[in-house]
C-alpha positions as CSV (number, residue, x, y, z in Angstrom):
1,X,92.9,120.0,56.7
2,X,91.0,116.8,55.6
3,X,88.8,116.6,52.2
4,X,85.4,116.9,53.4
5,X,83.6,113.2,53.8
6,X,80.4,112.1,54.8
7,X,80.2,108.4,55.9
8,X,77.5,106.4,57.3
9,X,76.8,103.2,59.0
10,X,73.3,101.2,59.7
11,X,71.9,99.2,62.5
12,X,68.9,97.6,62.4
13,X,68.0,100.4,60.0
14,X,69.5,103.1,62.6
15,X,72.1,105.2,61.2
16,X,75.4,106.9,62.4
17,X,76.7,109.4,60.6
18,X,80.3,110.5,60.4
19,X,81.6,114.2,59.0
20,X,85.1,114.5,59.2
21,X,86.7,117.9,56.9
22,X,83.8,120.5,57.8
23,X,84.4,122.0,61.0
24,X,87.5,123.1,63.1
25,X,90.4,123.1,61.1
26,X,92.9,124.1,63.7
27,X,91.8,121.1,65.9
28,X,94.3,118.0,65.7
29,X,91.3,115.9,64.6
30,X,87.5,116.6,64.9
31,X,84.4,114.8,63.6
32,X,80.7,115.4,63.9
33,X,78.9,112.2,65.1
34,X,75.0,112.4,63.9
35,X,72.2,109.9,64.7
36,X,68.5,111.0,63.8
37,X,68.5,114.5,64.7
38,X,71.0,114.4,67.6
39,X,74.7,115.6,66.0
40,X,77.8,115.2,68.9
41,X,80.9,117.3,67.5
42,X,84.4,115.8,69.0
43,X,87.7,116.9,68.9
44,X,91.2,115.8,69.8
45,X,94.3,118.1,70.3
46,X,97.9,117.1,71.7
47,X,100.4,119.5,72.9
48,X,103.8,118.7,73.9
49,X,104.8,117.3,77.3
50,X,105.3,119.5,79.9
51,X,108.6,119.0,82.1
52,X,108.2,116.7,85.0
53,X,105.3,114.9,83.9
54,X,105.2,111.2,84.8
55,X,101.5,110.3,83.8
56,X,99.2,110.9,80.8
57,X,97.6,114.2,81.3
58,X,94.4,113.5,79.3
59,X,91.2,115.7,79.9
60,X,87.8,114.9,78.6
61,X,85.2,117.1,78.8
62,X,81.8,116.8,77.6
63,X,79.9,120.1,77.1
64,X,75.9,120.6,76.6
65,X,74.5,123.8,74.8
66,X,70.8,124.4,75.6
67,X,70.7,125.6,71.9
68,X,70.9,121.9,71.2
69,X,67.1,121.4,71.9
70,X,66.0,124.9,71.4
71,X,66.4,126.5,74.7
72,X,67.7,129.4,76.3
73,X,69.4,128.8,79.7
74,X,67.9,130.5,82.7
75,X,69.5,132.7,85.6
76,X,70.7,136.5,85.6
77,X,73.4,135.6,83.0
78,X,71.6,133.6,80.2
79,X,74.1,131.5,79.4
80,X,75.5,127.9,80.5
81,X,77.3,127.7,84.0
82,X,78.5,124.9,85.5
83,X,78.1,121.4,84.0
84,X,75.1,119.3,85.4
85,X,76.4,116.0,86.8
86,X,75.0,114.1,83.8
87,X,77.7,116.0,81.8
88,X,80.4,114.9,84.3
89,X,79.0,111.1,84.3
90,X,79.1,111.6,80.3
91,X,82.7,112.8,80.5
92,X,83.7,109.7,82.5
93,X,82.1,107.3,80.2
94,X,84.4,108.9,77.1
95,X,87.5,108.7,79.6
96,X,87.0,105.2,81.2
97,X,87.2,103.3,77.6
98,X,89.8,106.2,75.7
99,X,92.6,106.4,78.5
100,X,93.6,102.9,78.8
101,X,94.4,102.8,75.1
102,X,97.0,105.5,75.2
103,X,100.5,104.1,75.2
104,X,102.0,103.9,78.9
105,X,104.8,106.1,77.9
106,X,102.9,108.7,76.5
107,X,103.2,112.4,78.3
108,X,101.9,114.8,75.9
109,X,98.9,116.9,76.9
110,X,95.8,115.5,75.2
111,X,92.4,117.0,75.5
112,X,89.4,115.7,74.0
113,X,86.1,117.7,73.9
114,X,82.6,116.4,72.8
115,X,79.9,119.0,72.3
116,X,76.2,118.1,72.2
117,X,75.1,120.9,69.3
118,X,71.6,119.0,68.2
119,X,69.8,116.7,70.2
120,X,65.9,115.3,69.7
121,X,64.1,113.7,72.2
122,X,65.1,109.9,70.5
123,X,68.7,109.6,70.9
124,X,71.1,109.9,73.7
125,X,74.1,111.5,72.9
126,X,76.7,109.8,75.0
127,X,77.7,106.6,72.9
128,X,78.3,108.9,69.9
129,X,80.6,111.3,71.9
130,X,82.4,107.8,72.8
131,X,83.0,106.8,69.1
132,X,83.8,110.4,68.0
133,X,86.4,110.4,70.7
134,X,88.2,107.3,69.2
135,X,87.7,108.7,65.5
136,X,89.1,112.3,66.8
137,X,92.0,110.8,68.2
138,X,92.7,109.1,64.8
139,X,92.2,111.9,63.0
140,X,94.9,113.8,65.4
141,X,97.6,111.3,64.7
142,X,98.0,110.7,67.9
143,X,99.8,107.0,69.1
144,X,96.8,105.3,70.4
145,X,95.8,101.3,70.5
146,X,92.5,101.6,68.7
147,X,89.7,102.4,67.4
148,X,87.8,102.3,69.9
149,X,83.7,102.4,69.7
150,X,80.8,102.2,72.2
151,X,77.1,101.3,71.6
152,X,73.9,101.0,74.1
153,X,72.0,98.1,73.8
154,X,68.7,98.1,75.3
155,X,66.0,95.0,75.8
156,X,62.7,95.1,74.9
157,X,60.5,91.7,75.9
158,X,63.2,89.7,74.6
159,X,64.9,91.1,72.3
160,X,68.0,93.2,72.3
161,X,68.1,96.0,70.3
162,X,71.6,98.7,69.6
163,X,71.2,102.2,70.5
164,X,67.5,102.2,71.6
165,X,65.8,105.9,72.0
166,X,65.1,107.3,75.4
167,X,61.6,106.1,75.6
168,X,62.5,102.1,74.5
169,X,65.5,102.4,77.3
170,X,62.6,103.6,79.9
171,X,60.3,100.6,78.8
172,X,63.0,98.1,78.6
173,X,64.6,96.0,81.3
174,X,68.3,96.9,80.6
175,X,70.5,99.8,79.5
176,X,73.6,98.7,78.7
177,X,76.9,100.3,77.2
178,X,79.7,98.5,75.6
179,X,82.9,99.6,74.9
180,X,85.3,98.0,72.8
181,X,88.6,97.8,70.9
182,X,89.8,95.4,68.6
183,X,91.0,93.2,71.1
184,X,87.9,93.1,72.8
185,X,85.7,94.6,75.4
186,X,87.2,97.6,77.3
187,X,84.2,99.0,79.5
188,X,81.0,97.9,80.4
189,X,78.2,100.1,82.1
190,X,74.8,98.8,83.2
191,X,71.3,99.8,84.9
192,X,69.2,96.8,84.4
193,X,66.0,95.1,86.3
194,X,67.4,92.4,88.2
195,X,68.6,91.0,85.0
196,X,70.0,87.4,85.0
197,X,73.7,87.0,84.7
198,X,73.4,84.9,81.6
199,X,70.9,87.7,79.6
200,X,73.6,90.1,80.7
201,X,76.4,88.1,79.6
202,X,74.6,87.6,75.8
203,X,73.4,91.6,75.8
204,X,77.4,92.3,76.3
205,X,78.3,90.0,73.4
206,X,75.6,91.4,71.4
207,X,76.9,94.7,71.9
208,X,80.6,94.3,70.9
209,X,79.3,92.5,67.6
210,X,78.0,95.9,66.7
211,X,81.1,97.8,68.6
212,X,83.5,95.9,66.1
213,X,81.3,96.9,62.7
214,X,81.8,100.8,64.4
215,X,85.6,99.8,64.6
216,X,85.6,98.8,60.9
217,X,84.1,101.7,59.7
218,X,86.4,104.1,61.3
219,X,89.2,101.6,59.8
220,X,87.9,102.4,56.2
221,X,87.4,106.1,57.1
222,X,91.3,106.4,58.0
223,X,92.2,104.3,55.1
224,X,90.2,106.5,52.4
225,X,91.7,109.8,54.5
226,X,95.4,108.1,53.7
227,X,96.0,108.1,57.6
228,X,97.9,105.2,59.0
229,X,97.7,104.1,62.6
230,X,99.8,105.9,64.7
231,X,102.5,103.2,66.4
232,X,105.4,105.3,67.9
233,X,107.9,103.1,69.4
234,X,108.4,103.6,73.4
235,X,111.5,106.0,73.7
236,X,115.0,103.9,74.6
237,X,115.5,105.0,78.5
238,X,119.0,104.0,80.2
239,X,117.9,101.2,82.7
240,X,121.2,101.2,84.5
241,X,118.8,102.9,87.6
242,X,115.9,100.8,86.8
243,X,118.2,97.5,87.2
244,X,119.9,98.8,90.5
245,X,116.7,99.3,92.0
246,X,115.4,96.2,91.4
247,X,118.1,94.3,92.5
248,X,118.2,96.2,95.9
249,X,114.5,95.6,96.3
250,X,113.0,92.6,95.1
251,X,114.1,90.2,97.6
252,X,112.6,92.6,100.3
253,X,109.3,93.3,98.8
254,X,108.9,89.7,97.8
255,X,109.2,89.1,101.6
256,X,107.0,91.5,102.7
257,X,104.2,90.5,100.1
258,X,103.9,86.9,101.2
259,X,103.9,88.1,104.9
260,X,99.9,87.8,105.1
261,X,99.8,88.5,108.4
262,X,100.5,92.4,108.1
263,X,97.9,94.9,108.1
264,X,97.4,97.1,105.1
265,X,99.0,99.6,107.4
266,X,101.7,97.3,108.3
267,X,102.4,96.5,104.6
268,X,102.4,100.0,103.2
269,X,105.1,101.0,106.3
270,X,107.5,98.3,105.7
271,X,107.7,98.9,102.0
272,X,108.3,102.7,102.4
273,X,111.0,101.3,104.6
274,X,112.6,99.4,101.5
275,X,111.9,102.4,99.3
276,X,113.8,104.7,101.8
277,X,116.9,102.4,102.1
278,X,117.6,102.3,98.4
279,X,116.9,106.1,98.3
280,X,119.5,106.1,101.3
281,X,122.0,104.3,99.5
282,X,121.6,106.1,96.5
283,X,122.3,109.4,98.2
284,X,125.6,108.1,99.5
285,X,127.2,107.3,96.3
286,X,129.7,109.7,94.8
287,X,128.4,112.8,93.2
288,X,129.5,111.2,89.7
289,X,127.8,107.8,90.1
290,X,125.8,107.4,87.2
291,X,123.1,105.6,89.4
292,X,122.9,108.9,91.8
293,X,123.0,111.5,88.5
294,X,120.3,109.4,87.1
295,X,118.4,109.6,90.2
296,X,118.6,113.4,91.0
297,X,118.3,114.0,87.0
298,X,114.6,112.3,87.7
299,X,113.7,112.6,91.4
300,X,110.3,110.3,90.4
301,X,112.4,107.4,88.9
302,X,112.9,105.9,92.2
303,X,108.9,105.7,93.1
304,X,108.3,104.8,89.8
305,X,110.5,101.8,89.7
306,X,109.4,100.6,92.9
307,X,106.0,100.6,92.0
308,X,107.0,98.8,88.9
309,X,108.9,95.8,90.7
310,X,106.1,95.6,93.4
311,X,103.3,95.5,90.8
312,X,105.3,92.7,89.1
313,X,106.0,90.5,92.3
314,X,102.3,90.9,93.3
315,X,100.9,90.1,90.1
316,X,103.4,86.9,89.7
317,X,102.4,85.5,93.3
318,X,98.6,85.8,91.9
319,X,99.3,83.7,88.5
320,X,101.9,81.3,90.1
321,X,100.8,80.5,93.6
322,X,96.9,81.5,93.5
323,X,97.2,83.9,96.9
324,X,96.8,87.1,97.4
325,X,98.9,89.8,99.6
326,X,96.5,89.1,102.6
327,X,96.6,85.3,102.2
328,X,92.8,85.2,100.5
329,X,92.0,82.9,97.6
330,X,91.3,84.2,94.5
331,X,87.3,84.0,95.2
332,X,87.5,84.9,98.6
333,X,85.5,87.5,100.4
334,X,86.9,89.8,103.1
335,X,85.3,89.6,106.6
336,X,82.1,91.7,106.8
337,X,80.3,93.1,109.6
338,X,76.8,95.3,109.3
339,X,74.7,97.5,111.4
340,X,71.8,99.5,111.5
341,X,70.3,102.3,113.5
342,X,74.1,103.6,114.1
343,X,72.7,107.1,114.7
344,X,69.8,108.5,116.3
345,X,66.0,108.6,115.0
346,X,66.4,112.4,114.1
347,X,68.1,110.9,110.6
348,X,65.3,108.4,109.1
349,X,67.6,105.9,108.7
350,X,71.2,104.8,109.1
351,X,73.7,101.7,108.6
352,X,77.4,100.9,108.7
353,X,78.9,98.4,106.3
354,X,82.6,97.1,106.8
355,X,84.6,94.8,104.8
356,X,87.6,94.8,106.7
357,X,89.3,98.5,106.1
358,X,86.5,99.5,104.0
359,X,83.9,101.2,106.1
360,X,80.8,102.9,104.9
361,X,78.1,104.8,106.6
362,X,75.1,105.4,104.8
363,X,72.5,107.6,105.6
364,X,68.6,107.9,104.5
365,X,66.5,111.2,104.6
366,X,62.7,110.9,103.5
367,X,61.7,114.1,101.9
368,X,58.2,115.5,100.3
369,X,57.5,115.6,96.4
370,X,58.8,119.4,96.6
371,X,62.7,117.7,97.7
372,X,63.0,116.2,94.3
373,X,65.6,117.1,92.1
374,X,64.9,119.2,89.1
375,X,67.4,118.2,86.3
376,X,68.4,121.1,84.1
377,X,70.2,119.6,81.3
378,X,69.4,118.0,77.8
379,X,67.6,114.9,78.7
380,X,64.3,113.9,79.0
381,X,64.0,113.3,82.6
382,X,62.5,116.5,84.4
383,X,63.1,115.6,88.2
384,X,64.9,112.9,90.0
385,X,63.0,111.6,93.4
386,X,66.0,109.1,94.4
387,X,69.4,110.9,94.8
388,X,72.7,109.0,96.3
389,X,75.4,110.9,97.1
390,X,78.8,109.5,97.9
391,X,81.6,111.3,100.0
392,X,85.3,110.2,100.6
393,X,87.4,112.3,102.8
394,X,90.9,112.4,102.8
395,X,90.9,111.1,106.6
396,X,89.4,107.9,104.9
397,X,92.6,106.9,103.4
398,X,94.8,108.7,106.2
399,X,95.5,111.5,104.2
400,X,94.9,115.4,104.7
401,X,94.6,117.9,101.8
402,X,91.7,120.4,101.3
403,X,88.1,119.8,101.0
404,X,86.1,120.6,98.0
405,X,82.9,120.2,96.2
406,X,82.3,116.6,94.8
407,X,84.6,116.0,92.1
408,X,84.2,113.2,89.0
409,X,85.2,110.3,91.1
410,X,82.5,111.1,93.8
411,X,80.0,111.8,91.4
412,X,80.6,108.9,89.3
413,X,80.6,106.5,92.6
414,X,77.4,107.9,93.6
415,X,75.6,107.7,90.3
416,X,76.6,104.0,90.1
417,X,74.9,103.1,93.9
418,X,72.0,105.3,92.6
419,X,71.5,103.2,89.6
420,X,72.0,99.9,91.8
421,X,69.5,100.5,93.9
422,X,66.6,102.4,91.6
423,X,65.1,98.8,90.1
424,X,64.2,97.9,93.8
425,X,62.5,101.2,94.8
426,X,58.8,101.4,95.6
427,X,56.6,103.3,92.8
428,X,55.7,106.9,93.6
429,X,52.0,105.8,94.1
430,X,53.0,103.5,96.8
431,X,55.5,105.5,98.5
432,X,55.7,109.1,97.2
433,X,58.7,110.3,99.6
434,X,61.7,111.7,97.4
435,X,64.8,109.5,99.0
436,X,68.0,110.7,99.6
437,X,70.9,108.2,100.7
438,X,73.9,110.1,101.3
439,X,77.1,107.0,101.5
440,X,80.3,108.7,103.8
441,X,83.1,106.6,103.4
442,X,85.0,106.4,106.9
443,X,87.4,104.0,105.7
444,X,89.0,103.0,102.4
445,X,90.9,99.7,101.1
446,X,88.9,99.3,97.7
447,X,85.4,98.5,96.3
448,X,83.9,101.8,98.5
449,X,81.0,102.2,95.5
450,X,80.0,98.4,96.5
451,X,80.5,99.1,99.9
452,X,77.9,102.3,99.3
453,X,75.3,100.0,97.7
454,X,75.3,97.8,100.2
455,X,74.9,100.3,103.0
456,X,72.1,102.2,101.2
457,X,70.4,98.9,101.0
458,X,70.8,98.1,105.1
459,X,70.0,101.9,105.9
460,X,66.7,102.1,103.2
461,X,65.4,98.9,105.4
462,X,66.3,100.5,108.3
463,X,64.6,104.0,107.7
464,X,61.2,101.5,106.5
465,X,61.4,102.1,102.9
466,X,59.8,99.2,101.4
467,X,62.3,98.3,98.6
468,X,61.2,94.8,96.7
469,X,64.5,93.3,97.4
470,X,68.1,94.0,99.1
471,X,70.9,94.7,96.9
472,X,74.4,94.3,97.2
473,X,77.4,94.6,95.3
474,X,81.1,93.0,94.8
475,X,84.2,94.4,92.9
476,X,86.1,91.5,90.6
477,X,89.7,92.3,89.5
478,X,92.0,90.5,86.9
479,X,95.7,89.9,86.5
480,X,96.7,89.0,82.7
481,X,100.0,88.0,82.2
482,X,100.2,86.6,78.8
483,X,97.6,84.1,78.0
484,X,97.1,83.4,81.7
485,X,94.4,85.2,83.1
486,X,93.4,85.2,86.7
487,X,90.0,87.0,88.3
488,X,90.0,88.0,91.9
489,X,87.0,88.3,93.8
490,X,86.7,91.7,96.3
491,X,89.5,93.5,95.0
492,X,91.7,95.5,97.9
493,X,93.3,99.0,97.1
494,X,96.9,97.3,96.1
495,X,94.9,95.0,93.6
496,X,92.8,97.9,92.1
497,X,96.0,100.0,91.7
498,X,98.3,97.5,90.5
499,X,95.6,95.0,88.8
500,X,94.0,95.4,85.4
501,X,90.5,95.5,85.9
502,X,88.0,97.1,87.9
503,X,84.6,95.6,87.7
504,X,81.8,96.1,89.8
505,X,78.7,94.2,90.1
506,X,75.9,94.9,92.0
507,X,72.1,92.9,92.2
508,X,69.3,91.0,94.0
509,X,69.3,87.3,94.5
510,X,67.1,87.3,91.2
511,X,69.7,89.4,89.0
512,X,71.9,92.1,88.2
513,X,70.9,95.9,88.4
514,X,74.1,97.8,88.0
515,X,77.2,96.7,86.1
516,X,80.7,99.0,86.0
517,X,83.7,97.6,84.1
518,X,86.7,99.6,83.8
519,X,90.1,98.3,82.2
520,X,94.0,99.1,82.2
521,X,94.4,96.9,79.2
522,X,93.4,97.1,75.6
523,X,90.6,94.8,75.7
524,X,89.4,91.4,76.9
525,X,87.3,88.6,75.5
526,X,83.4,88.5,76.3
527,X,84.5,84.8,77.9
528,X,86.5,86.6,80.4
529,X,84.4,89.0,81.0
530,X,81.3,86.4,81.3
531,X,83.8,84.5,84.1
532,X,84.0,87.6,85.9
533,X,80.3,88.1,86.1
534,X,79.5,84.4,87.0
535,X,82.1,85.0,90.0
536,X,80.5,87.9,91.4
537,X,77.2,86.3,91.6
538,X,78.3,84.2,94.6
539,X,80.2,87.0,96.0
540,X,77.1,89.2,96.4
541,X,75.2,86.3,98.0
542,X,77.6,85.5,100.2
543,X,77.3,89.3,100.9
544,X,73.8,89.4,101.1
545,X,73.5,86.6,103.6
546,X,75.7,88.8,105.9
547,X,73.5,91.6,105.1
548,X,70.2,89.9,105.8
549,X,71.7,88.9,109.2
550,X,71.2,92.4,110.4
551,X,68.3,93.4,108.9
552,X,66.2,91.1,106.7
553,X,63.3,93.4,105.8
554,X,62.1,97.0,105.8
555,X,60.8,98.4,109.3
556,X,57.2,98.4,109.6
557,X,57.3,101.9,111.2
558,X,59.1,105.3,109.8
559,X,61.3,107.3,112.3
560,X,59.2,109.5,114.2
561,X,61.0,112.5,112.9
562,X,60.4,111.5,109.1
563,X,57.4,113.8,107.5
564,X,54.0,112.0,107.5
565,X,52.3,112.1,103.8
566,X,48.9,111.9,102.9
567,X,48.1,112.2,99.2
568,X,44.8,113.1,97.7
569,X,43.6,113.6,94.2
570,X,41.8,116.6,93.0
571,X,40.4,118.1,89.7
572,X,43.1,119.9,87.8
573,X,40.9,122.7,87.3
574,X,41.2,123.4,91.3
575,X,44.6,123.6,90.8
576,X,44.4,127.2,90.7
577,X,42.1,128.0,93.4
578,X,44.2,125.7,95.7
579,X,47.7,127.7,95.4
580,X,45.3,131.3,95.0
581,X,47.0,134.2,93.5
582,X,50.9,134.4,94.1
583,X,50.7,131.1,96.0
584,X,48.5,133.5,98.8
585,X,46.0,130.4,99.7
586,X,48.5,127.3,99.9
587,X,50.7,129.5,102.0
588,X,47.8,130.3,104.2
589,X,47.0,126.5,104.6
590,X,50.5,126.2,105.8
591,X,50.6,128.9,108.2
592,X,47.4,127.7,109.6
593,X,48.3,123.8,109.9
594,X,52.2,123.8,109.8
595,X,51.9,121.0,106.7
596,X,53.7,121.8,103.7
597,X,51.8,121.1,100.6
598,X,52.8,119.8,97.0
599,X,50.4,119.8,94.2
600,X,51.3,118.4,90.5
601,X,50.0,119.3,87.1
602,X,47.8,116.0,87.1
603,X,45.8,117.0,90.3
604,X,48.1,114.7,92.7
605,X,48.4,117.1,96.5
606,X,51.1,115.8,98.8
607,X,50.4,117.0,102.4
608,X,53.8,116.7,104.6
609,X,54.1,117.4,108.3
610,X,55.8,115.6,111.3
611,X,52.4,115.8,113.1
612,X,50.3,113.7,111.3
613,X,47.2,115.5,112.6
614,X,48.3,118.7,111.0
615,X,48.8,117.0,107.6
616,X,45.2,115.7,108.1
617,X,44.0,119.5,108.7
618,X,45.4,120.3,105.9
619,X,43.8,117.7,103.8
620,X,40.3,118.3,105.2
621,X,40.6,122.1,104.1
622,X,41.5,121.1,100.8
623,X,39.2,118.6,100.6
624,X,36.4,121.1,101.4
625,X,38.0,123.5,99.0
626,X,37.5,121.3,95.7
627,X,34.8,119.1,96.6
628,X,32.3,119.5,94.2
629,X,28.8,120.8,95.8
630,X,25.2,119.8,94.6
631,X,21.9,121.6,95.4
632,X,20.0,119.5,98.0
633,X,23.3,118.5,99.7
634,X,23.4,119.0,103.9
635,X,26.3,119.6,106.0
636,X,27.0,121.2,109.6
637,X,28.7,124.6,109.7
638,X,29.6,127.2,111.7
639,X,28.5,130.9,111.3
640,X,31.2,133.2,110.7
641,X,29.9,136.5,110.3
642,X,26.5,138.5,110.0
643,X,25.4,141.3,107.8
644,X,21.9,142.3,107.4
645,X,20.6,140.8,105.0
646,X,22.1,137.4,106.3
647,X,24.9,134.7,107.6
648,X,27.8,133.8,106.2
649,X,28.6,129.9,107.3
650,X,31.7,127.9,106.6
651,X,30.6,124.5,106.5
652,X,33.1,122.8,104.7
653,X,37.2,123.8,105.4
654,X,37.6,126.9,103.1
655,X,33.9,126.8,101.7
656,X,31.7,129.0,102.8
657,X,28.1,130.0,101.6
658,X,25.3,132.4,102.7
659,X,22.1,132.1,104.3
660,X,19.7,134.7,103.4
661,X,17.6,135.9,106.3
662,X,14.4,134.8,104.6
663,X,16.0,131.2,104.7
664,X,16.9,131.2,108.4
665,X,13.6,130.2,109.6
666,X,10.3,129.1,108.4
667,X,8.5,132.1,110.0
668,X,9.6,136.2,109.1
669,X,12.7,137.0,111.0
670,X,13.1,140.9,112.0
671,X,17.3,140.8,112.6
672,X,19.7,137.6,111.7
673,X,20.9,138.5,115.2
674,X,17.6,137.1,116.8
675,X,18.0,133.8,115.3
676,X,22.2,133.0,114.8
677,X,25.5,134.6,116.4
678,X,29.0,134.2,115.5
679,X,30.2,130.9,116.3
680,X,27.1,128.9,116.2
681,X,26.9,125.4,115.0
682,X,23.9,125.2,112.3
683,X,22.7,122.8,110.0
684,X,22.2,124.3,106.4
685,X,21.4,122.9,103.0
686,X,23.0,124.0,99.6
687,X,19.9,125.6,97.8
688,X,21.8,126.8,95.1
689,X,25.0,127.6,93.3
690,X,24.9,130.9,91.0
691,X,26.7,131.4,87.8
692,X,29.6,133.2,89.7
693,X,29.9,130.3,92.1
694,X,28.6,131.9,95.0
695,X,26.5,129.2,97.1
696,X,23.3,130.0,98.6
697,X,22.5,128.0,101.8
698,X,18.8,127.4,103.7
699,X,17.9,125.9,107.3
700,X,14.7,125.3,105.7
701,X,13.6,121.8,104.5
702,X,16.3,119.9,105.9
703,X,15.0,116.0,107.0
704,X,15.6,114.8,110.5
705,X,17.7,111.7,108.9
706,X,19.7,114.3,106.6
707,X,20.7,116.3,109.9
708,X,21.8,113.2,111.6
709,X,23.8,112.3,108.7
710,X,25.4,115.3,108.6
711,X,26.3,115.8,112.1
712,X,27.8,112.1,111.6
713,X,29.8,113.0,108.7
714,X,31.3,116.3,110.7
715,X,32.3,114.0,113.4
716,X,34.5,112.2,111.5
């Protein structure tokens, strides 16, 4: 247990406070990170390695508690349930810069838990949680090549700001998260309003400077606590088996990797044959052979070493020869094909984007305002009107496994593609539809998330969504050996698997709309990140050219099966009347017309129906119900019922008034039925509206010109 310490660091007057030694004394390491009234509690705990584990079992969980915002959860149980999508994305945000900094040999179970315990409406908790994860890991004395920290960068006008508030993020043109280690940038994630490449590079550099201050603050903290950075040496292992496998496989693997005519399937098959041959040779050795004994003691040694040899040879080929396993140059994009209208028009828009073996089918559905997703989390956004969902079934990589609900990867890729398209979507006032895009990955060989961006752009244009500009995306990779660095354009699966970086860049021909960079090494200089961003622009423009050859602008007409929307504005004081007690009135309008009606708090009414005439009928009813009447207005109406003292007339949809028997004619009327019958069309004038809102009508004193105007208005 550490002594209690309260430390703070300031960025342009915005303080981040670090509290250690107060909470969770049995956790390996624990810190409360606070900015304004947002406080995130982060712990890191280490357990002994489990037998047979050949990877780092790191588990990162981000938890939101609704008490943080003074709210009680809904539902029967009144407690938090399945984490919202935003919590999953923050868990990934913490994991991505943290994971590469653990030594490659570490196999201990490590769990990092970040819990938002207090939150105001100004300070996002996610970057606080990322920095807190580094501090908790250091306090837990886990082997770690840190410290690591993260900041958010916003852009207001021409000025970058560190850790902007929610409002500043919404009003600005950039939402960038930069995470870094002492060696450089290790993770980048951004959404931007078509920001030029040079501006994005400057923003990353600006953010990394702040990251370095947070790293120094962590170094000062652990020094004050008397903690030394844990740099445990890699355990020594017997290299006999490793040397044997390397000797037997190196030449064969090299020949396969330089046979550029092989398809992915053929290359994988050849590599498996080499691995199987080595396994068979080991199996034929005497039982007391050191090599056979070592292989049987560790069944995972052969695939691990084989992967290591393949990785070394592939990287050497790129560094020394500038050639990739499929024969492409470092900056070359794979062959691209694009199609729109792939599915029948029952779906509202569809497109197929293919980059050699990577194939993505994107499908658009247009919905009504009531279809917007309600956001049940701590963050200010109450609903989402554009949703992008990403699915990658096992058959896309030729595998079989159970189909489950979307995992963290699927949620993350969907969110990235969604973020890339948001800046070019039409405003709600111009296009009130709720939009859902589903990207089905039908075949995968790298860069499926950017394939989803491209496919979504094509599908949106096919659906007739008036996007301001098309968006394309490319995934960049990197091979770093010592001081030698090579940036790869449009990486495929093996380059992602055996490389050092996966850097996804999406944008228009004007600028960047989304970024996501993940590293497998401990950091890169900003200059290398800048080179990758600039190289990605050429790839994006090349891909965009291929996309525009398939469809160069949004279609003028929506699918005949898409709902037709009509939008009107009513005085908010009439909302209750249109809805009616228990929703009775609005349900009646839907039953009568077949149209769906959505009403917002500001009085915006959206009416939807597949048949446009049904939408117009519902609009007429609502306009009639909410029209403010004045004495002297003249209308054409229809007699709906008769009582002894008068007749009721519906003169507007949903609006009814009564003509007293004395107002039916300019002479004495004995019986109402002598003048009018149910169903008769009559010209009426509003005589008065009494204090109870009842409308009294008359047939007297109507000028012929007023009657003519009323008939013309009714005919429209």
